[in-house]
N, C-alpha and C positions, 0 to 999 in steps of 0.2 A: 502494501501498499504507499501511497505515494503520502512525499509530508504532510503537503498540503491538504488532500484529503485527516491525513489523523489533523492536524491541530483542528479541524475546520466541526471535528465528531469532538471532540471536551472541551472542557470548558476551565479547567484547570492551570491550562497555562495562559492563557488567555486574562482571567482574573488575579493568576499566579503576579505576572508583568503587573499592572495595574496598580498592586494593589503593596509590589516591594522598592519601596527606596534605593536597595541594591542593586536592578534588575535596569529601576528609571532615570538613575541617576540624571546617562546620557542623548535621553529624551527629548525631542525638539525636531516639530515637521517640520519641511524646509521646505517643501509645494501640499501643495495641497490635494486631493485624491478627485480623481474628476463625481462625480455622484450622478449614479444613472435619471433618468428623469421622471419622476413619480407617476404612478401609470395605475394599474389594476391592486398592487398592493403588498403583500406578501399573508401568503394563505391564514386562512383562520381554521378551523374543524373544535366537531361537539359533540359530542358523545354525552347522551341522556339518557333517565329512566322517571318516574313518577314523580321520589323529588327531590333527582341530586340531578347536576349538569357540571358534565366535563371536562375545558375553552381545554387545546392544545395549536401552545402556537409557536412555528417555527422557528429558530435564531440564529441568528450571526455575532457569532460571540466575540468579530471585533466589526466595524465601518471608519469610514470618515465623516469627521464632523459634525458637515451640515447633510447630510442626506439624512430625505425626510420620507416616514413610514410611517411617526405614530397615527391613525386617522381613528373618528368615530369610534368607528364599530369597534377599533382596539380598546378603544374607553370605555365605551357603552362593560362588554365583556367582564374584563380587566377589574373596573370601579365592583359593578355589578357582582366580583367575587369573595366567598368570603377570605380566602386563603395563596394566596401565588407560589407557587410549587417553579426551583429552576433543577436545574441538577446536578450542582454541589447548593451547600452551603451559603452566602454571598453579603453575607453582616460584613459590619466591618473589624467583631472580633475571631467569627470564622476564615478571617481572609485574614488578618496577621495572624492568626496557628496554620493555617496553608503554608505561611511562610516561611518561618520556623523548621515546618516540615519537610520544604519540597528543602532548603538544605542542608537539613539533617537526611536527609535521603543522596542528594547529589552530592554528595563530598566523595571522593578519593580516602582511600583512607589514607593514612599519615607513611609518606616516605613513597607516596604512589606517587606521580603530577598525570594529568593528560597526553603529552606532548608525550612519554614516553610509551605512551599506546596503543601509539601511531606507526605506518611504518614510512619507511625515507621519502614513497609519490607520495602520504598523507597529507604530514608535516607538507610537504612546497602548497600544493592544495589548502595548507588549513590556513602556514602563513600570507598567502596569497587572501583568500577569506579577509583572514583580519587586517589587512595592510588595503586593503577597499569597505572595511564596516568602520576603521579606526578614522580615517580619510575620510567617509560620513559622517561621526559621530565632530571631529576635529570643525567643520567646514559650518554643522546645523551652530556647536556653541561661539562660532565667531562670530554665526549673524546675527547669536541674542546680545554680544558687547558693542559700547561704541567706538567707533568708526578707531581714537583716538589707540582704542587697550590692543584693534588688533593690530591696530600696527606697531605698537610693541612685543605683541608678541609672536611680528613674521620675522620684525630683530633678531628676537633672541634667538628665534630657529633658527636661523639667519649663520646664526652665532655658538647651533650645537649645544641651546642651552637649555631645551624643551626634552621631553622625553615622545620615544615616538609613540602616537597613538596608538600602535599594533601593540609597540613589544608592554606597554601597559595596561593590555589586554591582553592580554599570552599571561601573564602575570595573572592578573584574575581568576581568570576560568583556566589557571596548571591546576587549583589544586580540584577542581566542581567532576563528572562520571560528561562520561562525554554523551550524552543524553539533555542535559540540561543546560548543555551549551552548548548543544543540537535545540532543544526550544527557542534559550538568550538567542542566539545569531538566526532565526528563522521569525520569532518575533519585532527582533528592533526597528530591524531594516522599515519592518510595515510604519512606522513610527516618519518617516524619514517622505515618507509619498501619500503622506492624509491622515493613514488610518492609526486609529484608540481604539483602544481595550473600556477602556474610558467611555466610549460609546457601542459600545458592546449594546446588542439588542435585552439582556435581561441589567443591565444597569438602569438603563433611559427606565424600565417597566418601574421599578423597583421603588429608581421617581421623582414617579410619577402615583405611588400611593405609597407615602411614608407613613410608617401606623403601620402598614395592614400587617397583617398573624403571614410569615411565606413557614414550606417545605421542601425538600430535599430529594428526589427520587434516590441519588451517591451521594458520598463522602468524598472528601479532595481524598486522603485517602488512596481513595481506588485507586482517581484517574491519574495523579499521580502514578503508583504503580503499577500499572499500563505502559505506561516509560521505566521503571525504573528494575520493574521483572523482567526485562529485554535483557537478549543475553550479553557476555562486553561485545561481540563478534556485531551483534544490530543494534547494538549505542553507534557504535563508530561506524554503522553503514548510512544510520540516522544522520548521526554531525554530517559528514562530509557530502552526505546530499546536501543537505540546510549549508555546508561550507563552499561547495560549485554552484549551486543554488540562489546567487545573492538575490538575482533578480525577477525571478519566477514564481516564485511566493507566489509575487501579486497578483501575476497578471489571471492564472488560477483563481486569486478568488476572491476578486474582478469580478470573472465569469459568472463565481454564481452567485458572489450578491446582486447582484445584471438578472440573475433568473427567480432569487429568492425576488426583489424587488416590484416584481410582476405577475408577482404570484403561481409560476410554472413550474410543478413541482415532478411533470415529469422533465421535463429538462434540465430545470438541478438535479434529479435523479441520476440525465444520465451524465453528466461530468463528472458528478463524484464515484459512478461507475466506473471512470474514465481510472483516476487511484485502486478500484477495487481488483489489484495483477495479486493477490494472497490471500484461498478462500479460509485457511484458518484466522488472519489473520483479518479480515473482515467477521467471521461470525465471532467473535470476543472484542470485537473494538465494538461494530453494529449492533447482526443481528443478534443475538444472546442479549444484548442491552434493551437492546426494541423489544424481547420476550418479557426480559422480567418484569418492564414499565405496562405493557398490559397486561401481565398478570396486578398488578399495584393500582391500576382503572380499574380492574376487575373487582376488584376486593374494593377501591370507593366508593365500589359505587353503590356497599353495600349502607355507607353510610351518607345520610339526606344535606345538601349544603350544595354550592355553588364551588369550583375550583378550577383557576385559570392556571394551570402548565403549561411553558415556554422552556421544548428543548430545542441540543443544536435542528435547522431544519432538514439535517441529508436525511436526518431517521424517519420525515416525517416525508419521506420520499423514493418513491416507484419498486421493488417486490421486495417485502418481506420487509418492511414499514410494518409501523408503529402498528397505523389504523389498518395491517392487514390478517399481524397476529389477533388483531383483538376481533377483527370479522371470524376468524376462527373462531372465534368462544361463542357466533353465535351474536355480535355487539353490534350495532350496527355505529359508523361513525358519518351522519353528518357538514358538506364542506359551508361554510356561514358564509365565509366570503375569498 
């Protein structure tokens, strides 16, 4: 499964990045992502019986800052719900705990460095990526300071008095596992092109209904465990895909966002399926979770009330979606918009 799909199907990496000053220190968007024109809007589904209504809303975990998608239909469903359920807990306390957990899980054993795990070819590719990423960080930070300060910095740099940004990154990353660095190298470049984890759909939904009861289908520990549970070889492959594809994640994400904002679940599924190249990983990451969530919904229908569920849009599109597993249980799902 390609990196872009893996990121699109789990909320934790983006929530971690949004909550973590250590990862966000270099964040400064240098351009604005082109926001797709508002059309029909993202899809919303509903499951209901005599005394229970459960809305199913597909999300994108990171979006361009100025994209418009929150409309009256979504607002009515959310405002009328008793609880907002996301993939993982996203309140400030939970995000702080997730940040601590991520750095516990993501740390290499003492005495081991990330670069020591790479072969010579991989080191060359990794170093090239650090240089590219370091240059983006440097440019973004300089764009935020006065001209006089920039001139002073450039003068010091010309005299060899300024550390190479790539070397600084290498030092920061050396104590982290390949999956942790792979996540950072995947998400950080998006922020230079107008994407913002704090503009992700779940963050916006939560901001619209402060004080509303919240719940979660999974834990951050479970989602981070998807990455931490990979073999070392798989983690390195994940890292190298990020390192050699710094300019590739955004175009794929752009396509996903375009289909999402159009409300075209089938085309969104088609884009996602381009990346589903490992059946075992696809089942563990997507289909098994969809089955679990369908079971959760089936059980929740036994309790009266109204629930608004917001999960990655890929889980509500295509074959073996949450809707498909609900249909297997004889539960009808209708599309609201």
